[in-house]
C-alpha angles and dihedrals in degrees: 000000000000091000091053091049091051091050091052092049091049093051092047092051091051091052092050091049091050093049092051091050091052091048091053090053093054115107112245114223122207121202122212128200089268089061096044103032115207101160114159097181127060138162129212136192115210142188124197120198109185150150112256127200141144139242125213116233109223120212093227135056092241107042116213123234097273090062090052092050093047090053096046093047093063121086126198129221142207114283138160148207133202137184142096147268137220109216132195125199112229095181134334092289106030132064137175128198150165127218148176122228137172110217138184134198134186137182137162134223116215110200092184090060092046093055092042091053093048104037108355093241101110091128090070088079089071099234137326119008110173135151119203124205123197124183133185123194138181105221133200107195117198104200137190114194137195114205130181132174107240098171138359107307091350119113128188112224129199112180123180114177143176115223127207106211124202115191113234102170138358121188133182121191134168140220106202122159097190108076091203090063097047111116117263093197104074091179087081091058137053117031106007098163090129090061094051129095100264097203125035142164128227131192110221128192127184131182124182148093143274128217115205105209094173137025093263103022139068143164123224139193127189142173107242134201124182129183125184121224103211136043122275094232117043117238092000119158089229108049110212124187124191125232132177137192127188139086144318119207130171155125126273131200125196118210 
């Protein structure tokens, strides 16, 4: 019995010794931050092509017909913004960031259409009667993003943001065929930056995805909607607010 027990102990000791020898021969792999990416800071450069327009804020809950006509007689135009953001990861699914963007907006009043809609006598103006508005802002977006990996290297992005808008330039020009109707007061046209609301706020919402083509780099594309809080021209009788809808594309780098 004792002999059998000694044989079992001897065999067991040989197996343990063999296992330890094999373990020593195994190659030890070390992972760096590039292999297991834990970046909490990233930077992105973005470009926003969009359609810009404006809405008229009525003074009553149920706007009367003139407000409807004044809104429908304005057409928007292509505009753009460009800049960048510095983003900080709060946890694997939430981010916060601050950015700096230069943005533009443009829309056009058509007086002929307004009169046609109201009375049908737009032709009495004797041709084109349009007023163009162009605005340029320096924006500081404060964003809070939700991100989630939905497929390999593909990340869903939901980005609401609040923008601080600083007016840089506001310009009003006209296209009027009838010389008799051309404005005599030129102070109301040209550079009217001094008349504009110098500081504004904009709600910004983006929905899209990012593809990470390298460990530290990705490209993103989002649908973007922006709506300004306060009127373009301060203390104006007709209170206009700018809104835009379009896209946001760019490149992102993770430190």
